[in-house]
N, C-alpha and C positions, 0 to 999 in steps of 0.2 A: 504494500500500500504506500502511496506517495505521502510525503509530509503534509501536503495541503489537505488531503483527505483525513489524516489523523488529527489535524488541528480543527477540523469541522465537526467530527463525530460527537464529541462531548458537548460543545455548545448547541448542536442540533438537538441532542437529547433534552437539554435544559429548556430550549425554546419550545419544543413540542409539548413538553410537560407543562410549561407555563400556559401555553395556548389552550390545552385541554382543561386546565383547572381554572382559567380566567377567560371565559368566552366574551367576545365583544358584544355589545348590546344590539338588540334587534332594532332596525329602522323601519317604521311603518311606511306604507305606500302613500306618497304625497297626494293631495287633492288634485284631480285632473290627470293622474298617471295610473294606468291599469296594469302595467307590466312589471313583473319581477323576474330576475334571471339569476341562476346560480352557476358557479364554476367550481371545478375540483382541482386543487393543487395536490398532485399525487406523488409521493416520495417512495423510493425503494432504495435498498442497499445492495450494490453489486458486490458479490463475494470476491475476495482476492483470488488471483489465479493459483490453481493447483493442478499439477499434471493429472491426466485421466489415466488410471492404471488399467491394464487388461483384466477383463472379468473372468476369463477362462471358463466361461459357461455359467458362472454364478451371477446372482442378482446384483446389480449395481447399487451401492449404498450412497444415497444422496445426502445422508446426514441431516435429514430434517428432524426437528424435535417431535416427540410422540404426540404432542398437542400444540397448536399455535399459541404464541404468547398472548396473554390476556391484558397486558398493560404495556405502556411505553417503557417503563423501567425494566420489566422482564425481557422485552425485546432487545434493548441495548445492553443487557448484561451478557449476551451471548458473545463468544469469542470471535466468531466469523463476522458479526456485526461491527465489533470494535476494529477489525482489520479491513472492513469493506469501504466502498466508495459510494457516498450518497448521490442519488440522481433524482431529477425532477422531470415529469412528463409534459411535453408540449404537443400541440397539434397545429398543422397548417391547414386552415380552412379552405375548402374547395371554392372555385370561382363560381359565383352565382350572381346573375344580373339583379340589380336593385338592393343587394346586400351591402351595407356600409362597411362591414368587416370582412368582405370577400378577400380571400387570400392572406389574411393576417395570421401571424403567429399568435397562438392563444392557448388558454387552458381549456380542456374539455368541459362542456356545459351548454346551457341554453335556457330558453324561456320556461318559466314555471307554468304547468298546465293545471286546469281546475281539479283534476283527479289527484294531483300531488298533495300529500298530507301537509308538507311544509317546504321551506326553501331547501333544507337538507335533502329531502326526498327527491326534489327536482334535480339536484346535482348528481345523485346516485343514478337516477333514471337516464338523464342525458348522457352520462359517461357510458353507461351500458349500451345505449342506442348508437352513440357516435363511434366508439372504438371497441365495443364488445368486451369491456372489462367490468365485472361485477364487484362493486365496492361494498355490497351488503353481505359479506361473508366473514367467517371466523378468521380468515387470513388477512384481514384489513382492519386496522385500528383507526378510529376517528380521533383526530388530533386537534379538535377545536375549529375555530374560524378566524378569518382576518376581517378588518373593518369593512362593514357594508358601505356601499357608495351610491350616491345619486349620479346616474349617467344622464347628462343633459347636452343639448346642442350648445356649442360654444358661442354662437351668435344670438340665437333667439331665446336662450335660457329656457327652452321647453324641456321638461323632465321626460326622458325617454323611458327610463326604468330604474329600479333599484337593483344593484348588482351585489350578490351575496357570495363571497369566496369561502370555501371550506377546505380544510387540510386533511389528507388521508395518508396513512402509512401502511404500505404493503409489508407483511412480515415474513414472507417465504423467500427462500433462496432463489427460486424460479418464479417467473411471472407468466400467467396464462397468455397464450398467443393472442396478440391484438388484431382486431379486424376493423380497419377504418371503413366507415359507411361512405361509399364513394360520392354520394350527392351532398354530403356534409363535410367530409374530411379528405384532404388530398394526401396527407402524410402524418405519421406519429413519430415523435423523436424523444428518446431518453437522453437527457443532457446532464453531465456531472455538475453538481453544485459548485465545485471548485472552479469550473469554467465560467459560471455565471458571476463569480466573485473576482475573477482575474482582471487586473488592470489592462492586460495585453489584448483582451477581447472587447474592450470598450470602444465604441465607435459612434457615428452620428446617423440619424435618419433625417432626410430632407422633406419638408412638408410645405406645400403651397397654401399658406394661410389665407391668401386672397380668395381661394375657392369658397371660404366660409362667407364671403361678402357677395358672391355672385348673384344670389337671389334678391339682394337688397339694392345693389347699385347698377345692375344691368350688365349685359355682356361686354359692351364697349369699355366702360370704366373698369370692369373687372380685368380685362386684358391689359389696360394701361397700368393698373396697380400691380399686376403680376409681373409686367416687364420692369417696372420701377423697383419693386421691393424684392424680387427674386423669391427665394424660399427660406423658411426658418429651419434651423438645425436643432434637433433635439437629441438628448443622450439616448444611446441604444447599446445593446449587447449583441455581438456576433456569436451565434450559437454553434457549438461544436458537438454534435450528437455522438454518443457512444454506440447507439443502436437506432436504426430507423426502419419503419414499416410504411410502405407506400400503397395507396389505393390503386393498384395496377389496372383495375377495370375502367378507370376514368378514360373517356374518349381522348385520344391523342397521346396516351402514355407511351405507346410505341409509334413513332412517326410513320406516316404512310407516304410521305413525299420528301423530296430533298436530296436523296442519295447521300453522298459523302460531303455535300456542301454545307456542313454545319458551321454556324457562326453565331452571332448574337443579334438580337433585335433590340430596338430602343426600349427604355424603361417604361414608357407609357403603355406599351403593349403587354409587358410582363407583370408589372407591379400589382395590378388588381387581382391576379389569379394565382392559384396554387397548382395549376396544370399547364402544359405547354400551350402557348398562344400562337405558336408558329412552328411549322415543320422544321425550321432552321434552328430551333432552340428547345432544349429540354428544361422548361422553367422550374421543374421540381428539383433540379440540381443547382439552382441559384443559391447564393448565400442566404442563410436564415437569420433574420434580424428580430430581436425582441425589443419592443419599444412601446410607447403610448400607454393605452389602458392596462394591458397585461403587465408591462414592466412596472407601472405605478402601483398596481395591486400587489405584485410580488416584492416591491421595495420594502413594504411593511414587514415582510418576512426575511428577505435576504440580508437586509441591512442590520439585522441583529445577529449576524454570523461574522466570523473573522473575515477581513481585517478591521471591521468597525471604523472605516475611515471614509467619511462623506466627501471630503475634498479630493481624495485620490480617485474615487470611483465615479465621480459625477462632474459634469461640466454644465455651465450656465447656458441656457438657450440663446442663440444669436441668429444672425442672418447671413446669407451667402453674398449679398451685394456689398462690395468693399466699403463704400462710403457710409452705408447704413450700419454695417457692422462696426465701423470706426466710431460712429456717433453713439451706438449702444455701449461700446467699450468706454468712451469718455464719460457718459452720463452714469454708468454703473461702477466706475472704477473704485471710488471710495467705499461704496457699499460692499463690493466683493473683497476688497482688501481687509476691511474691518471684520467681516464674517469669517474669512479664511483664518485669521489669527485666533478668533474666538472658538471656532468649531473645527479643529483639525482632527478630532477623534471623538469617539463616544457613540452610543446607540442613537440612531436617527431613523426617521420614517418619512417617506414621501407622501404628502397629503393630497396631491393632485396628479391624476393620470390623464394624458391627453393623446389624441391622434388628430387626423386632419379635420374631422367634423364633430367630434364629441369630447367631453371631459367627464371624469368620474371623481367625485369628491367624497372622502369618508366623512361621516357626520360625527362630530364630537358632542356627546350628550350634554344638554343644558339642564342642570339640576333645578333651575327655576321653572322649567316647563313641565307640566304634569304628564305622566305616562299616558300614552295613547295606544289602544289595542290595534292589532293589524287590520281589522276590518273597518276601523274608524279613520276617516280622513284627517290629515294633519290640520290642526287649527291655525289661526293667523299667527299666534305667538310662536308656535313651533316652526311655522314656515319662515318667519323672520329669523329664527335661530339658524335655519338651514341657509337662508340667503346670505347671511354674513360670511359664509365660507365661499362665496362666489365673487371673487374679485380678480383684478388683473386683466391683461390683454387677452381677449377671447376667452376669458374664464380660465386662464392657465395658472392663476396665482393660488395662494393659500389664504386661509382665513386669518383674521386678526388674532393676536396673542397666541401664536402657535406654541405647542408644548415641546416639540421635537426639534432637533438641530436642523433637519432639512427644512422644516417650516421657517425657522429663524433665518436660514440662509437665503430663502426666497422672499421673505417678508420685505416688501417695498421694492423688489427688483422689477416687477412688471410695471409698476407705476412709472419708474424711470425709463423703462423701455417704451412705454406709451409716449413720454415726452420726446424721446429720441426719434420715434416714428413721426410725430407731429412736426418736429424741426426738419426732418428729412423730407417729408412731403412738401412743406412750405418752400424749402430751399430748392428742391427739384422743380417745383412749379415755377418759381421765379427764374430759375436758370433756363428752363425750357422756353418760357415766355421771352426772356432776354435774347436767347439764341434765335428764336423765330423772328423777333423784331429786327435783329441784326441782319439776318438773311433777307428779310423783306426790304430793309433799307439798301442793302447791297445790290439786290436785283433792280430796285427802283432807280438807283444811281446809274447802273449800267444801261438801263433802258433810256434814261435821259441823255446819257452820253452818246448813244447811237443816233438820237434825234438831232 
């Protein structure tokens, strides 16, 4: 076992024990929102390598315990677990028209149905339907939940659903064969936790935030803003799977055209889908990036494992356009410098997860607000408590008075980014107008000279 895995095992046991004994509070469905969804963060321990000995006709001993462990403590007390490598399961969603999360790297899960007893039951059912893994067995321990989040549109502030993440621990040395449902899931990947925590795999995802404004400003202004502002860069993790299972029955999995002229196609053709968009490219072989909603949800979990360092593992969002990026740098320089000195280590949690069109904000309970049952809509006072966590550019910020280091690192950042964008748009507008006026005068002078 690698030193990285050995350093993770004990903190992982403590974290799972803490989550199982201290569940995060239930978030009732807001007024005007009818959807709830659940996802499953599934953990397994891959045993350390051991040579397979010849059986000589005898039955192979797989060294499984006579009965599965009944607690997290009992599971981690086993020697093979202490020497193993913790891994987390991800899916790559299949390409579907109209699906805002089409092709995204995600956790298995989906919308809660009326027949589901609760949010936990929805996570178990969706996992079984999507990848053929039954979490309701003696070989799977429930290890609590992560903060429930309100998923809203970043522009209109419409609440799309309540997202409920649950944590599960598989206790067997072997895992049942996974079966991706081809209309839902393009691939399933087991990813080592040490890879998710590695600084060498941290990267960026580029998002066209002007797309959030398209419905409000019209196609012409949208194209102008996109050309001026470029894309916004968010922190991401490049996933390195230890094991992958693909939905090989998806149309296009085996190319039917193209011969040996394999190449690449532009990102706009590949990005939305988890299956090949062209006979010239096997899109399922493209790099797997974890970012946005799923990365934000898992940050509440991963950032409590070594190396406990928010500054090393995370970068502030910024833009691709050089002059806008420079303005963001200037306006946020003091804030970033001060927070970097204050929060160079310690447990921290990401309060907001975002992608190109949505955000998900964990709700911090307000003791002054009375408890509301799941069937009862959120009252005005409760809704105001939720709204205070919706701040910043496009809803990407965190609420006031954050309790975790990540929240404190981001507190006030997007307000300064807003100012930088405003200055950028004003300066670009005047610069464009000045250039147009100069060209007009130049052409007019040439015309007069010819006369």
